[in-house]
N, C-alpha and C positions, 0 to 999 in steps of 0.2 A: 412566169408559171407556166406549167403544162396543163391543158385543158382539161376538162371533166372528164371523169372516167363513166364508161358505161356500166352499169351495176344491175344485178339482179338478186331474188331471193329463192332459196328452196325452203320451205315450213314445213316441219314437221308437228302436227299438233294430238292430241290425247282427243274422244269424244268420250262422253259419259253422262252422269245424272249431276242435277244442282249440287248434290251435297257430297261431290267430287269421286263417286265412285265409279270407276273404267268402266266403258260399254264398247265392244266394239262394231262395228256398223261401217268398215272403209269400202268393200266391195260393192255394197247398195248404195254408198255414198257415190263412189267412182263413177256406177253405171248411170247414176242421177244428172250428176252434176261435170261439167265439161271441165275439164283443167282440175281436178281431183284427182290422185293417182292413191294405190294402195302401197302400202310396205308390206312385207311376208307375214306379220303380225296384223288381225284386223283392229286393235285396239287405238292403234296410230295412222294417221293418212297423211297425205302432203298433197302444197299446191306449190307452184311455181310461176316467181313474176316475171314478166316478160324483161330482156337487157333496154334499160333507159337511164339516161347520164341524169336526167333530172328528179331531185329530190320529191319537189311537189306531186311530180308521179308516179313515183315509187311510193309514197304513201296512199294514194289512190289506190295501187296496182295492190299494197299489202291489205287493206281494208277491202276493197270490193270481193274477192273471193269469200274471206272471212263471214261478210253478210249475207251474202247468198247458201254458204253453209251452214251458216247458224239459222239462217229462215226455214230450211231443209232441216236439221235436226230437231226444231222447235217444235215443228210438225211430230214428230216422236218421242217428245217428252224428253228431248235430251240438247244437249250443248257443250262447249269447247271448253277444255279444260287446260290450268296454266300446268306448269312445272314440267320436268324434262325425264322425270322416272315414275314409275309405276308406285304413288305416294302411298295411295289405300291397299294397293297390291293388286292382283296376284302374280308375282313373278315365277310362282311354282310350276306355272302352265303357259304352254306356247299355242295361242289363238290363232291358226293358219287364215289367212284371208283367201289363200287360192289353193286347198289342197293336193289340185293335180298338178301343181307348178314345180318340177326337181328342182331350180335355182332356189325354193324358198324351202323346199324338203331339205336340201343342205345346208341351206343359214341356219333353222330349227335342229341340225341332227350337230352342227358343226359350235355351234354359240348359244344356241338357247336364248334363254329372254335378255341375255345381255346385251342386244342388240334392239329391243323394243322401247325405246327411247322416245325420247320428242327433241327437236333442236332446232336451229334456221342457220343454214350455209349462205354464208354471203360471198358472190362472183364477183369478181372486178375485172373489168376488160383490159388488156394492154397492148400496145401496138405492134410487138415482133416476141418470139421467141429469147431473147438473152433479158429482156426485161422481165418478161415472166417467170424466169429461172431466177432471178437478183428479187425479184418480188418474192417467192416462194422460200428464198432463203432470210428475205429480213422478215417476212411474216412468221416463220417456223420460229425464229427465235425469239419473238415477241408474241406468239400466240397466247402464251399462257395469261398476259394482260389482258386479252379479251375474253378469256373463259372469268377472267378475275371479276371482270366489268359483267360478265352473264349470267354466272352462276346460279341455278334456279333449282336445283336437287337435292335438297337435304334430306327428302325421306323415301322410305321404299318401304313396301310391304307395311304399313301403320307403325314405323318405329323412324327412330332420328339416327341416321348414320353416321353421323358424326363429321360428316364429308360436307363441302357446300355445292360440289360436282359430284354426288355417287354416280351421275350419267358416265363423267369421265373416267372415274376412276373404275367403273364395271365395263366400257365399250371396248370391244378387243382391237387394239391397233394392228393392223394387216396391212404385209407384215410385219413382223414383231419388230424388225429393225429396218426402219426408213433412213437413207443415210441424205444430208446436204447436198444436193445435186450440184454439180462443177458448173456445168453447161448443159445445153437440151440433148449433146449427144451423149453424154453420162447417162442422164434421164431415160432415154430410147434404151441404151445399152442395158441397163437395169431391170426396165419394165420386161425388155424383151427375156431376161434371163430368168426372173421370177414367174413368167408364163410357161417357160419351158419348164422349168422345174416343178409347177403346180402348187407354187406357194400363194400364188393368186390365180382364182379361176378365169377372172375376163380383165379386160382394161377397167373397170367400175371398181373393182377389189383391191383397191389402194384407199386405205382407211387409215388416213392419217390426220393429224392437226391440219394441214395445209397441203394442196396437191394443185400442180396444173391441170387445166382442161380445156377441151374444146371438143370437135365433132369428131376428128381422126385422130386421137390421141392413141398413143405417144408421141405419133409424127404432125399432127395438125393442133396447132396449140391456139387459144385467142385469149384466154383469160387465167387467172390466180383462183381459186375456191379454199377459203378459209372457212375448216368443217371443225373447228373447236368449240363453237359455241354455244351454252344452253339454250333454249327457248325463251326469247325476251319475248313478252306478248304487249309491251306497251311499244308503237310502231314509234314513236319518237327518240325513246332510248335506242331502240335499232335501228335509226337512221343517223343518230349520235354517235355509235359503233362504228357503225359504217364509213362515216365521216371521218372519223380518226383513223382509220385502216384507209380511207382512200385519201388525205392528206400526208400520211408517212408515204404510202406511195408516189406521191406526185415530190417529195422530197428527194425521193431515190432517183426518180427521173428525172431531176433537176439537178442534180448531186448534192443538194441539200443532205441529204440524209448518205449515211456512207454504207455499201453492202459490206456484211458480217464476214464475208467470204476473202476482204482485203484487210478490213480494218478492228479484225478481232484479235486478240493474242492468241487465239485457238486455232487449231487445226479444225477444219469440217468435220472429221469422227469427234473428238471432243464435242465442237459445238452440237452435234446432233443429239450427243450423251446429254449434253448444260438443258438445250430444249426440252428435252423430253422428261428431264427430272423436275424443270420450272413448271410446265404443264401438270405434273401429279402433286406436285405443293399449291397449284392455284386451284385443284380438284379440292384439295383438303379442306382450306382455308382463305380464297379467293382472293379477296382485297388486304386479309392480314399478312398472308403468303410471306414469307422471306424467301427470296428469290436471287437467280446470279446472273449480272448482267453479261449477254455473251461478249461486250467489247474485252473483258477482263478477269470475267468471272466473280467479281466483288459484290457481298450479298445487300440486298437494299430491299425496303418493304415493298409490294406492288401498288400497294395505293401511292406513295413515295413518286415511283418511276413513271407511274402513269401522271399524277400530278404534275410534276416537271415535264413530262412532254407534253402535256396538255396546254400547261402555261407556253409552252416555244410552239406549239401549232394555231395556238392563236394568234402571236404575233406574226409568226411565219405567214399565216395562211391568208391573213384581211385580204379581202376583196376577191377570192374564190368563192362559189357558189357553195362549197362545203363547210365553209368556216361557221354560216350562220344556223347551223344546223348543231355544234358541237353543245351548246349550251348544257340538255340534260345532266352530261358527264359529272357536271360540277356539283347538282346533287345528289346524284347517285353516289359518288364518291364521299360524302358528307353523311349523307343517308345511309347508307350499303346498298348493296345488291338484293335481287327478289330472296336469295337463299338467308343470306344474313337477318333480314327482316322477318323471315317465317321464323327460324331458328331463335331468333328473341321472342317472339311471341310464343314459342313452344317453350319456352324456359320459364317464361311469364305466368304457364298454366294453362294455355289454349289448345284443345288437342288439334291436331291435324286435320280431323273434319272440318272443324268451325275453321282455320285457317283457310282451307280450300273452300268451303262455303261462301267466305267472305270475298276471298279474290276470285271467284269464278261471278259474283254479284261485280264485282269491281272491274272486272275486263271487258265485261258486256256494256255497262254502264258510261265508261270512258269511248270504248269504240263507237258507241252509236256517237256521242258527242265529239268526236273527231269525223266520222262519217259525215254528220249534218254540217262541218264546215267547208267539206270538199267541195270539188265544183258542183254545179247544178246538172251539168253535162253527166260526168259521170254519174250523180244519182240517177239522172234519167235511163241511163243507160243499165240500172241495175234493174229497172222495169218492176 
């Protein structure tokens, strides 16, 4: 079995009041705290963890910036909010973090608040461009499963949207049609064509469920970036989803999982259409969604697909460091993801504000408990 992959996270979160009201402060937070960066709208911000193969170390990397940010926010009577959309609003206005930034002006003018979301991007390092392109194909065809596990955005502007991931339902995939790339050369030529045509403003303007990534993209690549997941505030659940992805990619590297480009009965064009349709079905009803398998197009429920694959990974991955981090997925499949639990509470009569208030308090309490269990040296560094 191949060795552990380096991994890292880009975590976007909203800031606001303890009653769930969103309050933007990203410019001030980024100026005060190293590692915090702004988004075009000031109501969400981002922090990035360094590449690290160890899950134990990534747990610290995920928690430490949140503890620092939470301390800074508390001094301003603010906190961190769960969810991936503006659950209580207001999606009718854009609140710029940098009014003088021309790229931010383009984003607001072109997409409006469709992009004012919170999410987590999972990056996994791979040894060469061939494995990166194969990983993109596999994860693109199975991205709906990761969205089904992570969905956390059923509400928008104080109402129930009817979707489990309103974020992915509204987010502008750019360009609108993204192929499954045959190889690195295909990816490079396609990117160059998009930039020349103006359908992409820059190399970062590829907003799809999965994309190749690297410091000199499209030419120099070192990782695959999974972009479809809603915000997962529970670090153990996030690391479990990551372990699931890592083991799938290790299966691919070792030949235990097949590349859809060669194993599917469908063409690459058909696979791209199938994957995008699956993503939308998962955004609508997550674990309850009926999806089409990339191998032959047969229908199956997302929960069953994940469960079958999880059982296989638990057998195949024994002895690998990622294996020990899979266990939260069993409870997630049984009890439902964040969106499903929120929707059920709302059906039972709880207001969206009440749901958010209790989730905000739970998130802070569980975060503190996890942090207290982290290494003494990491806590000392928090200062």
